[in-house]
C-alpha positions as CSV (number, residue, x, y, z in Angstrom):
1,M,-13.9,4.7,-40.7
2,S,-11.3,3.8,-43.3
3,L,-9.7,0.4,-43.5
4,G,-6.4,1.8,-42.3
5,A,-8.0,3.4,-39.3
6,R,-9.8,0.1,-38.4
7,I,-6.6,-1.8,-38.6
8,L,-4.9,0.7,-36.3
9,A,-7.8,0.6,-33.8
10,F,-7.8,-3.2,-33.8
11,A,-4.0,-3.3,-33.3
12,G,-4.4,-0.8,-30.4
13,R,-7.1,-3.0,-28.7
14,R,-4.9,-6.1,-29.1
15,G,-1.9,-4.3,-27.6
16,A,-4.0,-3.0,-24.7
17,L,-5.3,-6.6,-24.1
18,A,-1.7,-8.0,-24.2
19,G,-0.5,-5.3,-21.8
20,W,-3.4,-6.0,-19.4
21,K,-2.6,-9.8,-19.4
22,Q,1.1,-9.1,-18.8
23,R,0.3,-6.7,-16.0
24,L,-2.1,-9.3,-14.4
25,I,0.3,-12.2,-14.6
26,T,3.2,-10.1,-13.2
27,G,0.9,-8.8,-10.4
28,I,-0.2,-12.3,-9.4
29,L,3.4,-13.6,-9.3
30,L,4.5,-10.6,-7.2
31,L,1.6,-11.1,-4.8
32,A,2.5,-14.8,-4.5
33,V,6.1,-14.0,-3.6
34,L,5.0,-11.4,-1.1
35,A,2.4,-13.6,0.5
36,S,4.9,-16.4,0.9
37,G,7.3,-14.1,2.6
38,L,4.6,-12.8,5.0
39,A,3.5,-16.4,5.8
40,L,7.1,-17.6,6.5
41,G,7.9,-14.4,8.4
42,G,11.1,-14.0,10.4
43,W,14.4,-13.6,8.6
44,V,12.9,-14.9,5.3
45,F,10.5,-11.9,5.2
46,R,13.3,-9.5,6.4
47,L,15.7,-10.7,3.7
48,L,12.9,-10.3,1.1
49,L,12.4,-6.7,2.2
50,L,16.2,-6.2,2.1
51,G,16.2,-7.1,-1.6
52,V,13.2,-4.8,-2.1
53,V,14.9,-1.9,-0.4
54,L,18.2,-2.3,-2.2
55,A,16.4,-2.5,-5.6
56,G,14.3,0.5,-4.8
57,L,17.4,2.6,-3.6
58,L,19.3,1.6,-6.8
59,E,16.4,2.9,-8.9
60,L,16.0,6.1,-6.9
61,Y,19.6,7.0,-6.9
62,G,19.7,6.1,-10.6
63,L,17.1,8.8,-11.3
64,F,19.2,11.5,-9.8
65,W,22.7,10.1,-10.5
66,P,22.4,8.0,-13.7
67,G,25.1,5.7,-14.8
68,R,28.3,5.7,-12.8
69,R,27.8,9.1,-11.2
70,R,28.3,9.3,-7.5
71,L,29.1,5.6,-7.1
72,P,30.6,6.1,-3.5
73,L,27.4,7.8,-2.4
74,K,25.2,5.1,-4.0
75,A,27.2,2.4,-2.2
76,C,26.9,4.3,1.1
77,G,23.1,4.6,0.6
78,L,22.8,0.9,0.0
79,L,24.9,0.0,3.0
80,C,22.9,2.4,5.3
81,G,19.6,1.2,3.8
82,G,20.5,-2.4,4.3
83,G,21.7,-1.6,7.8
84,M,18.3,-0.1,8.7
85,I,16.4,-3.2,7.7
86,L,18.8,-5.7,9.2
87,G,19.7,-3.7,12.3
88,Q,16.0,-3.2,13.3
89,A,15.9,-6.9,14.1
90,F,18.3,-6.3,17.0
91,S,17.3,-2.8,18.2
92,P,14.9,0.0,17.2
93,F,17.9,2.3,17.7
94,Y,19.8,1.1,14.5
95,P,17.5,2.6,11.8
96,S,18.0,6.0,13.3
97,L,21.7,5.4,13.6
98,F,22.1,4.5,9.9
99,L,20.0,7.4,8.9
100,V,22.3,9.8,10.8
101,L,25.3,8.1,9.2
102,G,23.8,8.7,5.8
103,C,23.3,12.4,6.7
104,A,26.9,12.5,7.8
105,A,28.2,10.9,4.6
106,A,26.3,13.4,2.5
107,A,27.6,16.3,4.6
108,L,31.2,15.0,4.3
109,A,30.9,14.5,0.6
110,F,29.7,18.1,0.2
111,L,32.5,19.3,2.5
112,F,35.1,17.4,0.5
113,E,33.9,18.8,-2.9
114,Y,33.6,22.4,-1.5
115,G,37.0,22.1,0.1
116,R,38.6,21.3,-3.2
117,G,37.7,24.8,-4.4
118,R,34.6,23.8,-6.3
119,A,32.5,26.9,-5.5
120,G,29.6,25.3,-7.5
121,A,29.3,22.5,-5.0
122,R,25.8,22.7,-3.5
123,L,24.5,20.7,-0.5
124,Q,21.3,19.8,-2.4
125,D,23.3,17.9,-4.9
126,Y,23.9,15.3,-2.2
127,A,20.4,15.4,-0.7
128,P,19.2,12.3,-2.7
129,L,21.3,10.1,-0.5
130,V,19.4,11.1,2.6
131,F,16.1,11.4,0.9
132,G,16.3,7.9,-0.4
133,L,17.0,6.6,3.1
134,V,14.0,8.3,4.6
135,Y,11.7,7.6,1.6
136,I,12.4,3.8,1.3
137,P,14.1,1.9,4.2
138,F,13.2,4.2,7.0
139,A,9.5,4.1,6.0
140,I,9.5,0.3,5.5
141,Q,11.1,-0.4,8.8
142,L,8.2,1.3,10.5
143,G,6.1,-1.7,9.5
144,L,8.5,-4.3,10.8
145,P,7.3,-4.3,14.4
146,L,3.7,-4.7,13.3
147,S,1.8,-8.0,13.4
148,T,1.6,-10.1,10.3
149,A,-2.1,-9.3,10.0
150,E,-1.3,-5.5,10.1
151,Q,1.4,-5.9,7.5
152,A,-1.0,-7.9,5.3
153,L,-3.6,-5.1,5.7
154,I,-1.1,-2.4,4.6
155,I,-0.2,-4.4,1.5
156,A,-3.9,-5.2,0.8
157,A,-4.9,-1.5,1.2
158,A,-2.2,-0.4,-1.2
159,V,-2.8,-3.1,-3.8
160,A,-6.6,-2.6,-3.6
161,T,-6.2,1.1,-4.2
162,D,-3.8,0.6,-7.1
163,T,-5.9,-2.1,-8.7
164,G,-9.2,-0.4,-8.2
165,A,-7.9,2.9,-9.5
166,Y,-6.3,1.3,-12.6
167,Y,-9.3,-0.7,-13.8
168,A,-11.9,1.9,-12.9
169,G,-9.8,4.5,-14.7
170,V,-9.4,2.3,-17.8
171,R,-13.1,1.5,-17.9
172,F,-14.7,4.8,-16.8
173,G,-11.9,7.4,-16.7
174,R,-12.9,10.7,-18.3
175,H,-11.9,13.6,-16.0
176,K,-8.2,13.9,-15.4
177,I,-6.9,14.9,-12.0
178,R,-3.5,16.4,-12.8
179,P,-2.4,15.7,-16.4
180,A,0.9,17.5,-15.9
181,V,1.9,15.0,-13.2
182,S,0.2,11.8,-14.4
183,P,-1.8,12.1,-17.7
184,K,-3.8,8.9,-17.2
185,K,-5.0,9.3,-13.7
186,S,-8.7,10.3,-13.5
187,W,-11.2,11.2,-10.8
188,E,-13.2,8.1,-11.7
189,G,-10.1,5.9,-11.2
190,A,-9.4,7.6,-7.9
191,A,-13.0,6.8,-6.8
192,G,-12.5,3.2,-7.8
193,G,-9.3,2.9,-5.8
194,L,-11.0,4.5,-2.8
195,A,-14.0,2.1,-3.0
196,A,-11.7,-1.0,-3.2
197,C,-9.6,0.1,-0.3
198,L,-12.7,1.0,1.7
199,A,-14.1,-2.5,1.1
200,V,-10.8,-4.2,2.2
201,C,-10.6,-2.2,5.4
202,L,-14.3,-2.8,6.3
203,L,-13.8,-6.5,5.8
204,A,-10.6,-6.5,7.8
205,G,-12.3,-4.6,10.6
206,A,-15.4,-6.9,10.6
207,F,-13.4,-10.1,11.0
208,A,-10.2,-9.1,12.8
209,S,-10.8,-5.9,14.8
210,G,-9.7,-6.3,18.4
211,R,-8.0,-9.7,17.7
212,H,-5.2,-9.3,15.1
213,L,-5.9,-5.6,14.3
214,P,-6.6,-2.5,16.4
215,P,-10.0,-2.5,18.1
216,L,-11.7,0.1,16.0
217,P,-15.5,0.4,15.5
218,L,-16.7,-0.1,12.0
219,W,-16.9,3.7,11.3
220,G,-13.2,3.8,12.4
221,W,-12.3,1.2,9.8
222,A,-14.3,3.2,7.2
223,C,-12.1,6.3,8.1
224,A,-9.0,4.1,7.9
225,G,-10.0,3.0,4.4
226,L,-10.4,6.6,3.3
227,G,-7.1,7.6,4.9
228,L,-5.1,4.7,3.6
229,S,-6.4,5.0,0.1
230,L,-5.7,8.8,0.1
231,A,-2.1,8.0,1.3
232,A,-1.7,5.3,-1.4
233,Q,-2.8,7.6,-4.2
234,C,-0.7,10.5,-2.9
235,G,2.3,8.1,-3.0
236,D,1.5,7.2,-6.5
237,F,1.2,10.8,-7.6
238,F,4.5,11.7,-5.8
239,E,6.4,9.0,-7.6
240,S,5.0,10.1,-10.9
241,A,6.0,13.7,-10.2
242,L,9.5,12.5,-9.2
243,K,10.0,10.6,-12.5
244,R,8.6,13.4,-14.6
245,S,11.0,15.9,-12.9
246,V,13.9,13.9,-14.4
247,D,12.1,13.0,-17.7
248,V,11.7,9.3,-16.9
249,K,8.6,7.2,-17.6
250,D,9.3,4.1,-15.4
251,S,11.9,3.8,-12.7
252,S,13.1,0.6,-14.5
253,A,11.8,-2.3,-16.5
254,L,12.2,-4.8,-13.7
255,F,8.6,-6.0,-13.7
256,P,6.9,-6.5,-17.1
257,G,3.8,-4.4,-17.3
258,H,4.5,-2.7,-14.0
259,G,7.7,-0.8,-14.4
260,G,10.3,-0.9,-11.7
261,M,10.5,-1.6,-8.0
262,L,9.7,2.1,-7.1
263,D,6.6,1.8,-9.4
264,R,5.4,-1.0,-7.1
265,L,6.5,0.5,-3.8
266,D,5.2,4.1,-4.3
267,S,1.8,3.5,-2.7
268,I,3.1,1.3,0.2
269,L,5.7,3.8,1.1
270,F,3.0,6.3,2.0
271,V,0.5,3.7,3.4
272,I,3.0,2.4,6.1
273,P,3.4,5.8,7.9
274,A,-0.3,6.5,7.4
275,Y,-1.2,3.2,9.1
276,S,1.4,3.8,11.8
277,L,-0.4,7.1,12.6
278,L,-3.8,5.3,12.5
279,R,-2.5,2.8,15.0
280,L,-1.1,5.5,17.3
281,T,-4.5,7.2,17.2
282,A,-6.4,4.0,17.9
283,D,-4.1,3.3,20.9
284,L,-4.9,6.8,22.3
285,L,-8.7,6.7,21.6
286,F,-9.3,3.0,22.3
287,P,-6.8,2.0,25.0
């Protein structure tokens, strides 16, 4: 190997190490903030989620409507998304109400544009408003009635899957899953994420099943680990496809080494409904 090639290789290793450290530090800080919110609970946690939802919606709407495009629709989406998170504290009726209001706003915006004689106006151009409300705040509010232990398990399952997949992929990744969607994701990384999530769910089931968590047998928690990890990885892939569809690498640069809020939420947004389905199934099978 030539001297120039060695210098480039050394620089690449140093850059990767620096990126790894930055990712680790940012991840620890994010987990500390999230754990503090969970421990304090109540309106502290709800207001923390409100900030998360608003940041996520801003990033999502920015992907489809960059810059100052569709500002009234963006504002409407933020108001409806915030209303879902805050309103759920008073009644489970409010999230559905604000979702319907968002649908009505998108429909009226389309009607207004079409009524002005713009034949090119298409309903799908306004769909990101409603999609964003379903994808982020409506999914998150599903987890609000759950116990603190269940909320912690959802977060732990998503984080374990992401972390296990990342480090297993970096160390052992050889066979790519779908390079057109996410060039770096490998089957080896997916297996690492699955193993990490499985371990988290088995530990949670062994120590908290029937007390703070649904009363599942150990094999049930193994199935839960498989299902939640699959959901987390599907959420990750979906967000990657979403960004690639608009030629964007990260949803933003909000978190050094991690990208934007959507890049941190993608797994959790799929794990929450997956866990809600698991809980419903457990209630039916183990009343």
